[in-house]
All heavy atoms as TSV, in Angstrom:
chain	resi	resn	atom	element	x	y	z
A	1	MET	N	N	9.081	-15.146	11.978
A	1	MET	CA	C	9.044	-13.939	11.293
A	1	MET	C	C	9.910	-12.871	12.090
A	1	MET	O	O	9.694	-12.744	13.293
A	1	MET	CB	C	7.588	-13.428	11.187
A	1	MET	CG	C	7.428	-12.064	10.573
A	1	MET	SD	S	5.700	-11.413	10.560
A	1	MET	CE	C	4.892	-12.740	9.726
A	2	SER	N	N	10.731	-12.187	11.390
A	2	SER	CA	C	11.567	-11.204	12.072
A	2	SER	C	C	10.802	-9.972	12.342
A	2	SER	O	O	9.768	-9.700	11.740
A	2	SER	CB	C	12.787	-10.910	11.151
A	2	SER	OG	O	12.360	-10.070	10.077
A	3	PRO	N	N	11.275	-9.106	13.246
A	3	PRO	CA	C	10.620	-7.842	13.486
A	3	PRO	C	C	10.456	-6.946	12.305
A	3	PRO	O	O	9.451	-6.325	12.067
A	3	PRO	CB	C	11.501	-7.168	14.588
A	3	PRO	CG	C	12.202	-8.292	15.272
A	3	PRO	CD	C	12.386	-9.362	14.165
A	4	GLY	N	N	11.461	-7.008	11.426
A	4	GLY	CA	C	11.438	-6.216	10.164
A	4	GLY	C	C	10.329	-6.711	9.242
A	4	GLY	O	O	9.617	-5.914	8.619
A	5	GLU	N	N	10.211	-8.030	9.142
A	5	GLU	CA	C	9.164	-8.555	8.304
A	5	GLU	C	C	7.780	-8.280	8.841
A	5	GLU	O	O	6.836	-7.971	8.068
A	5	GLU	CB	C	9.374	-10.137	8.182
A	5	GLU	CG	C	10.604	-10.474	7.405
A	5	GLU	CD	C	10.877	-11.986	7.492
A	5	GLU	OE1	O	10.531	-12.662	8.548
A	5	GLU	OE2	O	11.453	-12.535	6.535
A	6	TYR	N	N	7.647	-8.366	10.176
A	6	TYR	CA	C	6.372	-8.051	10.824
A	6	TYR	C	C	6.024	-6.585	10.549
A	6	TYR	O	O	4.856	-6.291	10.166
A	6	TYR	CB	C	6.477	-8.303	12.320
A	6	TYR	CG	C	5.212	-7.960	13.055
A	6	TYR	CD1	C	4.103	-8.751	12.987
A	6	TYR	CD2	C	5.196	-6.781	13.824
A	6	TYR	CE1	C	2.905	-8.417	13.678
A	6	TYR	CE2	C	4.004	-6.441	14.500
A	6	TYR	CZ	C	2.867	-7.253	14.378
A	6	TYR	OH	O	1.727	-6.922	15.057
A	7	LEU	N	N	6.875	-5.709	10.695
A	7	LEU	CA	C	6.675	-4.288	10.477
A	7	LEU	C	C	6.288	-4.007	9.024
A	7	LEU	O	O	5.328	-3.285	8.728
A	7	LEU	CB	C	7.868	-3.418	10.854
A	7	LEU	CG	C	7.782	-1.907	10.665
A	7	LEU	CD1	C	6.632	-1.379	11.474
A	7	LEU	CD2	C	9.040	-1.221	11.067
A	8	ALA	N	N	6.971	-4.667	8.110
A	8	ALA	CA	C	6.672	-4.510	6.662
A	8	ALA	C	C	5.255	-4.979	6.406
A	8	ALA	O	O	4.517	-4.349	5.572
A	8	ALA	CB	C	7.648	-5.226	5.788
A	9	ARG	N	N	4.862	-6.073	6.961
A	9	ARG	CA	C	3.511	-6.666	6.816
A	9	ARG	C	C	2.420	-5.710	7.342
A	9	ARG	O	O	1.443	-5.465	6.668
A	9	ARG	CB	C	3.368	-7.987	7.493
A	9	ARG	CG	C	1.966	-8.568	7.276
A	9	ARG	CD	C	1.874	-9.914	7.948
A	9	ARG	NE	N	2.618	-10.909	7.131
A	9	ARG	CZ	C	2.731	-12.127	7.428
A	9	ARG	NH1	N	2.172	-12.622	8.518
A	9	ARG	NH2	N	3.393	-12.930	6.653
A	10	ILE	N	N	2.684	-5.119	8.534
A	10	ILE	CA	C	1.736	-4.183	9.114
A	10	ILE	C	C	1.620	-2.921	8.260
A	10	ILE	O	O	0.500	-2.453	8.008
A	10	ILE	CB	C	2.182	-3.806	10.569
A	10	ILE	CG1	C	2.109	-5.041	11.450
A	10	ILE	CG2	C	1.316	-2.689	11.118
A	10	ILE	CD1	C	0.745	-5.664	11.607
A	11	ARG	N	N	2.764	-2.449	7.786
A	11	ARG	CA	C	2.695	-1.215	6.907
A	11	ARG	C	C	1.936	-1.545	5.616
A	11	ARG	O	O	1.125	-0.663	5.153
A	11	ARG	CB	C	4.132	-0.810	6.568
A	11	ARG	CG	C	4.800	-0.116	7.680
A	11	ARG	CD	C	6.227	0.289	7.299
A	11	ARG	NE	N	6.764	1.115	8.367
A	11	ARG	CZ	C	8.097	1.414	8.467
A	11	ARG	NH1	N	8.917	1.014	7.544
A	11	ARG	NH2	N	8.494	2.150	9.443
A	12	LEU	N	N	2.142	-2.703	5.016
A	12	LEU	CA	C	1.394	-3.057	3.820
A	12	LEU	C	C	-0.068	-3.095	4.063
A	12	LEU	O	O	-0.870	-2.604	3.321
A	12	LEU	CB	C	1.943	-4.351	3.230
A	12	LEU	CG	C	1.234	-4.869	1.998
A	12	LEU	CD1	C	1.471	-3.890	0.838
A	12	LEU	CD2	C	1.754	-6.250	1.617
A	13	GLN	N	N	-0.441	-3.771	5.102
A	13	GLN	CA	C	-1.858	-3.864	5.443
A	13	GLN	C	C	-2.514	-2.465	5.713
A	13	GLN	O	O	-3.629	-2.239	5.191
A	13	GLN	CB	C	-2.076	-4.759	6.752
A	13	GLN	CG	C	-1.766	-6.199	6.514
A	13	GLN	CD	C	-1.804	-7.012	7.792
A	13	GLN	OE1	O	-1.796	-6.467	8.870
A	13	GLN	NE2	N	-1.749	-8.315	7.643
A	14	HIS	N	N	-1.784	-1.634	6.291
A	14	HIS	CA	C	-2.278	-0.264	6.571
A	14	HIS	C	C	-2.442	0.456	5.226
A	14	HIS	O	O	-3.421	1.074	4.999
A	14	HIS	CB	C	-1.306	0.480	7.498
A	14	HIS	CG	C	-1.747	1.870	7.842
A	14	HIS	ND1	N	-2.872	2.146	8.541
A	14	HIS	CD2	C	-1.176	3.046	7.538
A	14	HIS	CE1	C	-3.015	3.448	8.677
A	14	HIS	NE2	N	-1.988	4.039	8.091
A	15	ALA	N	N	-1.411	0.352	4.376
A	15	ALA	CA	C	-1.452	0.973	3.095
A	15	ALA	C	C	-2.609	0.486	2.278
A	15	ALA	O	O	-3.386	1.278	1.631
A	15	ALA	CB	C	-0.162	0.766	2.291
A	16	LEU	N	N	-2.875	-0.788	2.218
A	16	LEU	CA	C	-3.995	-1.332	1.416
A	16	LEU	C	C	-5.295	-0.870	1.960
A	16	LEU	O	O	-6.225	-0.586	1.208
A	16	LEU	CB	C	-3.885	-2.883	1.378
A	16	LEU	CG	C	-2.653	-3.446	0.652
A	16	LEU	CD1	C	-2.637	-4.958	0.730
A	16	LEU	CD2	C	-2.573	-2.984	-0.798
A	17	SER	N	N	-5.404	-0.779	3.260
A	17	SER	CA	C	-6.592	-0.338	3.900
A	17	SER	C	C	-6.878	1.096	3.522
A	17	SER	O	O	-7.970	1.505	3.157
A	17	SER	CB	C	-6.523	-0.442	5.436
A	17	SER	OG	O	-7.603	0.096	6.070
A	18	LEU	N	N	-5.860	1.938	3.550
A	18	LEU	CA	C	-6.027	3.361	3.170
A	18	LEU	C	C	-6.397	3.522	1.731
A	18	LEU	O	O	-7.179	4.401	1.330
A	18	LEU	CB	C	-4.735	4.150	3.504
A	18	LEU	CG	C	-4.449	4.411	4.981
A	18	LEU	CD1	C	-3.059	5.064	5.105
A	18	LEU	CD2	C	-5.524	5.250	5.597
A	19	LEU	N	N	-5.807	2.629	0.889
A	19	LEU	CA	C	-6.170	2.753	-0.540
A	19	LEU	C	C	-7.644	2.443	-0.774
A	19	LEU	O	O	-8.278	3.082	-1.647
A	19	LEU	CB	C	-5.350	1.736	-1.409
A	19	LEU	CG	C	-3.866	2.150	-1.643
A	19	LEU	CD1	C	-3.122	0.989	-2.252
A	19	LEU	CD2	C	-3.848	3.319	-2.645
A	20	ARG	N	N	-8.156	1.467	-0.059
A	20	ARG	CA	C	-9.577	1.069	-0.228
A	20	ARG	C	C	-10.528	2.011	0.452
A	20	ARG	O	O	-11.633	2.226	-0.060
A	20	ARG	CB	C	-9.751	-0.324	0.356
A	20	ARG	CG	C	-8.964	-1.418	-0.363
A	20	ARG	CD	C	-9.147	-1.506	-1.846
A	20	ARG	NE	N	-10.512	-1.986	-2.168
A	20	ARG	CZ	C	-11.141	-1.817	-3.317
A	20	ARG	NH1	N	-10.514	-1.272	-4.305
A	20	ARG	NH2	N	-12.359	-2.310	-3.504
A	21	GLU	N	N	-10.172	2.571	1.569
A	21	GLU	CA	C	-11.103	3.287	2.458
A	21	GLU	C	C	-11.022	4.811	2.304
A	21	GLU	O	O	-11.861	5.531	2.912
A	21	GLU	CB	C	-10.924	2.850	3.860
A	21	GLU	CG	C	-11.257	1.374	4.006
A	21	GLU	CD	C	-10.915	0.877	5.421
A	21	GLU	OE1	O	-10.555	1.687	6.309
A	21	GLU	OE2	O	-10.961	-0.360	5.616
A	22	THR	N	N	-9.993	5.349	1.653
A	22	THR	CA	C	-9.881	6.812	1.545
A	22	THR	C	C	-9.621	7.208	0.127
A	22	THR	O	O	-9.407	6.355	-0.765
A	22	THR	CB	C	-8.680	7.313	2.371
A	22	THR	OG1	O	-7.456	6.954	1.800
A	22	THR	CG2	C	-8.726	6.806	3.822
A	23	GLU	N	N	-9.687	8.515	-0.068
A	23	GLU	CA	C	-9.295	9.088	-1.351
A	23	GLU	C	C	-7.971	9.852	-1.283
A	23	GLU	O	O	-7.716	10.684	-2.169
A	23	GLU	CB	C	-10.502	10.056	-1.865
A	23	GLU	CG	C	-11.759	9.393	-2.158
A	23	GLU	CD	C	-11.641	8.397	-3.352
A	23	GLU	OE1	O	-10.908	8.715	-4.286
A	23	GLU	OE2	O	-12.285	7.347	-3.273
A	24	LEU	N	N	-7.238	9.544	-0.286
A	24	LEU	CA	C	-5.895	10.206	-0.092
A	24	LEU	C	C	-5.078	9.873	-1.328
A	24	LEU	O	O	-5.110	8.806	-1.887
A	24	LEU	CB	C	-5.195	9.661	1.160
A	24	LEU	CG	C	-5.799	10.059	2.481
A	24	LEU	CD1	C	-5.078	9.303	3.614
A	24	LEU	CD2	C	-5.745	11.548	2.619
A	25	PRO	N	N	-4.204	10.846	-1.726
A	25	PRO	CA	C	-3.273	10.635	-2.856
A	25	PRO	C	C	-2.329	9.478	-2.522
A	25	PRO	O	O	-1.966	9.288	-1.318
A	25	PRO	CB	C	-2.560	11.901	-2.946
A	25	PRO	CG	C	-3.375	12.959	-2.253
A	25	PRO	CD	C	-4.126	12.188	-1.237
A	26	VAL	N	N	-1.887	8.741	-3.460
A	26	VAL	CA	C	-0.962	7.617	-3.266
A	26	VAL	C	C	0.263	8.021	-2.530
A	26	VAL	O	O	0.782	7.362	-1.597
A	26	VAL	CB	C	-0.623	7.000	-4.615
A	26	VAL	CG1	C	0.516	5.943	-4.472
A	26	VAL	CG2	C	-1.872	6.279	-5.211
A	27	LYS	N	N	0.797	9.240	-2.866
A	27	LYS	CA	C	2.023	9.710	-2.195
A	27	LYS	C	C	1.775	9.894	-0.693
A	27	LYS	O	O	2.657	9.508	0.129
A	27	LYS	CB	C	2.438	11.048	-2.824
A	27	LYS	CG	C	3.693	11.608	-2.301
A	27	LYS	CD	C	4.123	12.855	-3.091
A	27	LYS	CE	C	5.454	13.358	-2.599
A	27	LYS	NZ	N	5.848	14.520	-3.354
A	28	GLU	N	N	0.607	10.390	-0.344
A	28	GLU	CA	C	0.296	10.595	1.097
A	28	GLU	C	C	0.090	9.242	1.792
A	28	GLU	O	O	0.476	9.100	2.944
A	28	GLU	CB	C	-0.942	11.411	1.232
A	28	GLU	CG	C	-1.176	11.872	2.649
A	28	GLU	CD	C	-2.255	12.956	2.796
A	28	GLU	OE1	O	-2.459	13.700	1.879
A	28	GLU	OE2	O	-2.848	12.995	3.871
A	29	ILE	N	N	-0.531	8.284	1.125
A	29	ILE	CA	C	-0.683	6.957	1.732
A	29	ILE	C	C	0.648	6.324	1.937
A	29	ILE	O	O	0.896	5.712	3.010
A	29	ILE	CB	C	-1.587	6.031	0.806
A	29	ILE	CG1	C	-2.990	6.582	0.814
A	29	ILE	CG2	C	-1.528	4.612	1.294
A	29	ILE	CD1	C	-3.993	5.919	-0.122
A	30	ALA	N	N	1.595	6.445	0.999
A	30	ALA	CA	C	2.905	5.952	1.191
A	30	ALA	C	C	3.537	6.549	2.467
A	30	ALA	O	O	4.028	5.824	3.293
A	30	ALA	CB	C	3.781	6.265	-0.011
A	31	TRP	N	N	3.479	7.846	2.578
A	31	TRP	CA	C	4.039	8.541	3.758
A	31	TRP	C	C	3.318	8.077	5.074
A	31	TRP	O	O	4.008	7.767	6.013
A	31	TRP	CB	C	3.824	10.022	3.598
A	31	TRP	CG	C	4.437	10.846	4.685
A	31	TRP	CD1	C	3.794	11.416	5.694
A	31	TRP	CD2	C	5.870	11.102	4.846
A	31	TRP	NE1	N	4.711	12.071	6.504
A	31	TRP	CE2	C	5.952	11.885	5.996
A	31	TRP	CE3	C	6.976	10.768	4.158
A	31	TRP	CZ2	C	7.192	12.298	6.494
A	31	TRP	CZ3	C	8.180	11.210	4.625
A	31	TRP	CH2	C	8.282	11.959	5.789
A	32	GLU	N	N	1.997	7.966	5.018
A	32	GLU	CA	C	1.251	7.542	6.265
A	32	GLU	C	C	1.592	6.081	6.608
A	32	GLU	O	O	1.390	5.717	7.747
A	32	GLU	CB	C	-0.305	7.682	6.002
A	32	GLU	CG	C	-0.740	9.100	5.898
A	32	GLU	CD	C	-0.752	9.800	7.216
A	32	GLU	OE1	O	-0.895	9.165	8.259
A	32	GLU	OE2	O	-0.452	10.971	7.232
A	33	SER	N	N	2.063	5.319	5.647
A	33	SER	CA	C	2.432	3.953	5.861
A	33	SER	C	C	3.869	3.699	6.230
A	33	SER	O	O	4.320	2.601	6.377
A	33	SER	CB	C	2.071	3.088	4.601
A	33	SER	OG	O	0.677	3.188	4.305
A	34	GLY	N	N	4.593	4.829	6.351
A	34	GLY	CA	C	5.977	4.711	6.744
A	34	GLY	C	C	6.972	4.512	5.634
A	34	GLY	O	O	8.107	4.150	5.863
A	35	ILE	N	N	6.550	4.847	4.410
A	35	ILE	CA	C	7.417	4.662	3.224
A	35	ILE	C	C	7.546	6.038	2.572
A	35	ILE	O	O	6.564	6.629	2.081
A	35	ILE	CB	C	6.786	3.638	2.233
A	35	ILE	CG1	C	6.633	2.284	2.895
A	35	ILE	CG2	C	7.682	3.562	0.976
A	35	ILE	CD1	C	5.822	1.305	2.101
A	36	SER	N	N	8.777	6.553	2.617
A	36	SER	CA	C	8.989	7.983	2.198
A	36	SER	C	C	9.054	8.127	0.664
A	36	SER	O	O	8.907	9.225	0.168
A	36	SER	CB	C	10.191	8.574	2.868
A	36	SER	OG	O	11.323	7.842	2.550
A	37	CYS	N	N	9.306	7.061	-0.043
A	37	CYS	CA	C	9.507	7.144	-1.477
A	37	CYS	C	C	8.276	6.607	-2.174
A	37	CYS	O	O	7.974	5.422	-2.149
A	37	CYS	CB	C	10.718	6.351	-1.876
A	37	CYS	SG	S	11.074	6.387	-3.634
A	38	ALA	N	N	7.509	7.490	-2.840
A	38	ALA	CA	C	6.297	7.047	-3.526
A	38	ALA	C	C	6.538	6.042	-4.586
A	38	ALA	O	O	5.710	5.110	-4.730
A	38	ALA	CB	C	5.536	8.260	-4.044
A	39	SER	N	N	7.602	6.122	-5.339
A	39	SER	CA	C	7.850	5.165	-6.462
A	39	SER	C	C	8.156	3.799	-5.841
A	39	SER	O	O	7.710	2.782	-6.388
A	39	SER	CB	C	8.969	5.652	-7.365
A	39	SER	OG	O	10.141	5.800	-6.690
A	40	TYR	N	N	8.905	3.756	-4.792
A	40	TYR	CA	C	9.118	2.423	-4.135
A	40	TYR	C	C	7.795	1.865	-3.602
A	40	TYR	O	O	7.571	0.701	-3.764
A	40	TYR	CB	C	10.139	2.595	-2.966
A	40	TYR	CG	C	10.215	1.381	-2.130
A	40	TYR	CD1	C	10.886	0.220	-2.638
A	40	TYR	CD2	C	9.658	1.275	-0.841
A	40	TYR	CE1	C	10.926	-0.965	-1.872
A	40	TYR	CE2	C	9.749	0.167	-0.103
A	40	TYR	CZ	C	10.371	-0.927	-0.592
A	40	TYR	OH	O	10.380	-2.127	0.157
A	41	PHE	N	N	7.012	2.760	-3.032
A	41	PHE	CA	C	5.725	2.314	-2.525
A	41	PHE	C	C	4.829	1.674	-3.637
A	41	PHE	O	O	4.259	0.593	-3.468
A	41	PHE	CB	C	4.911	3.537	-1.897
A	41	PHE	CG	C	3.526	3.206	-1.530
A	41	PHE	CD1	C	3.234	2.482	-0.325
A	41	PHE	CD2	C	2.477	3.610	-2.311
A	41	PHE	CE1	C	1.970	2.280	0.054
A	41	PHE	CE2	C	1.133	3.343	-1.912
A	41	PHE	CZ	C	0.895	2.667	-0.794
A	42	CYS	N	N	4.815	2.353	-4.812
A	42	CYS	CA	C	4.066	1.818	-5.932
A	42	CYS	C	C	4.572	0.453	-6.388
A	42	CYS	O	O	3.811	-0.461	-6.722
A	42	CYS	CB	C	4.056	2.769	-7.081
A	42	CYS	SG	S	3.113	4.287	-6.754
A	43	ARG	N	N	5.889	0.350	-6.446
A	43	ARG	CA	C	6.482	-0.986	-6.850
A	43	ARG	C	C	6.162	-2.038	-5.832
A	43	ARG	O	O	5.868	-3.182	-6.200
A	43	ARG	CB	C	7.998	-0.864	-6.998
A	43	ARG	CG	C	8.428	-0.126	-8.249
A	43	ARG	CD	C	9.922	-0.335	-8.543
A	43	ARG	NE	N	10.825	-0.027	-7.401
A	43	ARG	CZ	C	11.294	1.221	-7.132
A	43	ARG	NH1	N	10.940	2.192	-7.887
A	43	ARG	NH2	N	12.067	1.352	-6.095
A	44	LEU	N	N	6.235	-1.701	-4.581
A	44	LEU	CA	C	5.862	-2.682	-3.497
A	44	LEU	C	C	4.431	-3.137	-3.628
A	44	LEU	O	O	4.142	-4.335	-3.500
A	44	LEU	CB	C	6.122	-1.998	-2.143
A	44	LEU	CG	C	5.868	-2.886	-0.932
A	44	LEU	CD1	C	6.812	-4.071	-0.839
A	44	LEU	CD2	C	5.938	-2.013	0.406
A	45	ILE	N	N	3.545	-2.229	-3.772
A	45	ILE	CA	C	2.079	-2.589	-3.882
A	45	ILE	C	C	1.916	-3.494	-5.095
A	45	ILE	O	O	1.223	-4.504	-5.068
A	45	ILE	CB	C	1.236	-1.330	-4.017
A	45	ILE	CG1	C	1.269	-0.511	-2.655
A	45	ILE	CG2	C	-0.241	-1.685	-4.333
A	45	ILE	CD1	C	0.769	-1.235	-1.452
A	46	GLN	N	N	2.515	-3.139	-6.234
A	46	GLN	CA	C	2.351	-3.919	-7.430
A	46	GLN	C	C	2.991	-5.325	-7.255
A	46	GLN	O	O	2.420	-6.301	-7.674
A	46	GLN	CB	C	2.978	-3.264	-8.636
A	46	GLN	CG	C	2.639	-3.927	-9.945
A	46	GLN	CD	C	2.790	-3.038	-11.140
A	46	GLN	OE1	O	3.455	-2.007	-11.097
A	46	GLN	NE2	N	2.218	-3.428	-12.252
A	47	GLU	N	N	4.120	-5.411	-6.588
A	47	GLU	CA	C	4.734	-6.684	-6.289
A	47	GLU	C	C	3.833	-7.585	-5.454
A	47	GLU	O	O	3.682	-8.759	-5.688
A	47	GLU	CB	C	6.040	-6.479	-5.649
A	47	GLU	CG	C	6.812	-7.734	-5.235
A	47	GLU	CD	C	8.074	-7.453	-4.512
A	47	GLU	OE1	O	8.935	-6.686	-5.029
A	47	GLU	OE2	O	8.219	-7.885	-3.350
A	48	LYS	N	N	3.223	-6.972	-4.453
A	48	LYS	CA	C	2.396	-7.778	-3.493
A	48	LYS	C	C	1.044	-8.112	-3.993
A	48	LYS	O	O	0.440	-9.117	-3.616
A	48	LYS	CB	C	2.290	-7.008	-2.155
A	48	LYS	CG	C	3.671	-6.797	-1.472
A	48	LYS	CD	C	4.333	-8.159	-1.144
A	48	LYS	CE	C	5.619	-7.804	-0.391
A	48	LYS	NZ	N	6.317	-9.097	-0.058
A	49	THR	N	N	0.439	-7.235	-4.827
A	49	THR	CA	C	-0.964	-7.420	-5.196
A	49	THR	C	C	-1.122	-7.763	-6.732
A	49	THR	O	O	-2.184	-8.179	-7.139
A	49	THR	CB	C	-1.808	-6.131	-4.975
A	49	THR	OG1	O	-1.389	-5.072	-5.785
A	49	THR	CG2	C	-1.720	-5.767	-3.509
A	50	GLY	N	N	-0.108	-7.465	-7.515
A	50	GLY	CA	C	-0.195	-7.680	-8.954
A	50	GLY	C	C	-0.901	-6.481	-9.662
A	50	GLY	O	O	-1.140	-6.492	-10.860
A	51	MET	N	N	-1.149	-5.416	-8.873
A	51	MET	CA	C	-1.805	-4.221	-9.418
A	51	MET	C	C	-1.114	-2.980	-8.931
A	51	MET	O	O	-0.499	-2.982	-7.844
A	51	MET	CB	C	-3.247	-4.132	-8.913
A	51	MET	CG	C	-4.176	-5.204	-9.436
A	51	MET	SD	S	-5.839	-5.069	-8.734
A	51	MET	CE	C	-5.776	-6.354	-7.451
A	52	THR	N	N	-1.228	-1.912	-9.666
A	52	THR	CA	C	-0.700	-0.654	-9.201
A	52	THR	C	C	-1.675	-0.176	-8.086
A	52	THR	O	O	-2.773	-0.649	-7.951
A	52	THR	CB	C	-0.740	0.444	-10.324
A	52	THR	OG1	O	-2.059	0.702	-10.687
A	52	THR	CG2	C	0.100	-0.005	-11.512
A	53	PRO	N	N	-1.208	0.781	-7.324
A	53	PRO	CA	C	-2.088	1.263	-6.234
A	53	PRO	C	C	-3.447	1.767	-6.809
A	53	PRO	O	O	-4.491	1.537	-6.165
A	53	PRO	CB	C	-1.308	2.400	-5.585
A	53	PRO	CG	C	0.091	2.022	-5.785
A	53	PRO	CD	C	0.160	1.367	-7.152
A	54	THR	N	N	-3.411	2.503	-7.854
A	54	THR	CA	C	-4.643	3.004	-8.434
A	54	THR	C	C	-5.538	1.859	-8.869
A	54	THR	O	O	-6.821	1.879	-8.690
A	54	THR	CB	C	-4.346	3.978	-9.660
A	54	THR	OG1	O	-3.557	5.045	-9.166
A	54	THR	CG2	C	-5.640	4.527	-10.239
A	55	GLN	N	N	-5.013	0.858	-9.539
A	55	GLN	CA	C	-5.809	-0.323	-9.993
A	55	GLN	C	C	-6.372	-1.031	-8.765
A	55	GLN	O	O	-7.541	-1.418	-8.764
A	55	GLN	CB	C	-4.914	-1.312	-10.785
A	55	GLN	CG	C	-4.523	-0.825	-12.146
A	55	GLN	CD	C	-3.468	-1.708	-12.784
A	55	GLN	OE1	O	-2.624	-2.311	-12.078
A	55	GLN	NE2	N	-3.468	-1.756	-14.096
A	56	TYR	N	N	-5.598	-1.185	-7.695
A	56	TYR	CA	C	-6.074	-1.839	-6.527
A	56	TYR	C	C	-7.182	-1.059	-5.877
A	56	TYR	O	O	-8.238	-1.679	-5.492
A	56	TYR	CB	C	-4.924	-1.951	-5.495
A	56	TYR	CG	C	-5.320	-2.691	-4.269
A	56	TYR	CD1	C	-5.228	-4.050	-4.165
A	56	TYR	CD2	C	-5.783	-1.969	-3.074
A	56	TYR	CE1	C	-5.660	-4.722	-2.967
A	56	TYR	CE2	C	-6.165	-2.577	-1.976
A	56	TYR	CZ	C	-6.145	-3.993	-1.909
A	56	TYR	OH	O	-6.532	-4.666	-0.799
A	57	ARG	N	N	-7.078	0.227	-5.848
A	57	ARG	CA	C	-8.112	1.092	-5.284
A	57	ARG	C	C	-9.428	0.916	-6.057
A	57	ARG	O	O	-10.499	0.948	-5.463
A	57	ARG	CB	C	-7.636	2.547	-5.360
A	57	ARG	CG	C	-8.683	3.516	-4.892
A	57	ARG	CD	C	-8.070	4.949	-4.859
A	57	ARG	NE	N	-7.548	5.225	-3.547
A	57	ARG	CZ	C	-6.771	6.195	-3.185
A	57	ARG	NH1	N	-6.393	7.073	-4.175
A	57	ARG	NH2	N	-6.391	6.400	-1.978
A	58	ARG	N	N	-9.369	0.763	-7.388
A	58	ARG	CA	C	-10.575	0.708	-8.200
A	58	ARG	C	C	-11.148	-0.664	-8.417
A	58	ARG	O	O	-12.271	-0.809	-8.922
A	58	ARG	CB	C	-10.247	1.363	-9.619
A	58	ARG	CG	C	-9.948	2.812	-9.511
A	58	ARG	CD	C	-9.677	3.365	-10.862
A	58	ARG	NE	N	-9.395	4.784	-10.735
A	58	ARG	CZ	C	-8.707	5.466	-11.621
A	58	ARG	NH1	N	-8.324	4.856	-12.724
A	58	ARG	NH2	N	-8.450	6.759	-11.489
A	59	ASP	N	N	-10.393	-1.690	-8.057
A	59	ASP	CA	C	-10.819	-3.073	-8.335
A	59	ASP	C	C	-11.943	-3.471	-7.354
A	59	ASP	O	O	-11.722	-3.558	-6.174
A	59	ASP	CB	C	-9.603	-3.972	-8.133
A	59	ASP	CG	C	-9.920	-5.442	-8.594
A	59	ASP	OD1	O	-11.157	-5.781	-8.659
A	59	ASP	OD2	O	-8.976	-6.188	-8.837
A	60	PRO	N	N	-13.135	-3.743	-7.888
A	60	PRO	CA	C	-14.218	-4.045	-7.021
A	60	PRO	C	C	-14.095	-5.400	-6.309
A	60	PRO	O	O	-14.783	-5.655	-5.342
A	60	PRO	CB	C	-15.482	-4.083	-7.992
A	60	PRO	CG	C	-14.881	-4.294	-9.321
A	60	PRO	CD	C	-13.512	-3.724	-9.255
A	61	THR	N	N	-13.230	-6.287	-6.784
A	61	THR	CA	C	-13.055	-7.612	-6.123
A	61	THR	C	C	-12.280	-7.487	-4.931
A	61	THR	O	O	-12.089	-8.473	-4.115
A	61	THR	CB	C	-12.399	-8.631	-7.111
A	61	THR	OG1	O	-11.101	-8.164	-7.440
A	61	THR	CG2	C	-13.240	-8.787	-8.329
A	62	MET	N	N	-11.641	-6.341	-4.640
A	62	MET	CA	C	-10.808	-6.184	-3.425
A	62	MET	C	C	-11.584	-5.709	-2.255
A	62	MET	O	O	-11.051	-5.545	-1.158
A	62	MET	CB	C	-9.675	-5.124	-3.705
A	62	MET	CG	C	-8.701	-5.568	-4.682
A	62	MET	SD	S	-7.783	-7.007	-4.078
A	62	MET	CE	C	-7.865	-8.070	-5.439
A	63	ASP	N	N	-12.913	-5.566	-2.390
A	63	ASP	CA	C	-13.776	-5.174	-1.236
A	63	ASP	C	C	-13.930	-6.297	-0.269
A	63	ASP	O	O	-13.833	-7.393	-0.455
A	63	ASP	CB	C	-15.191	-4.718	-1.717
A	63	ASP	CG	C	-15.104	-3.336	-2.366
A	63	ASP	OD1	O	-14.131	-2.616	-2.071
A	63	ASP	OD2	O	-15.953	-3.082	-3.137
């Protein structure tokens, strides 16, 4: 795994954790995860989870 891939994985894990554990707006979670573009962040989450950030946050099976 390259350093870039490792960093991307850590950022994604952090973002998913913030989605589940906080009520922060998606835009702020993107920023806190090191992704400055909220629309890119939403596409990334959907690509990785199959759900939008809001759907992921509300899905009870993700606990």
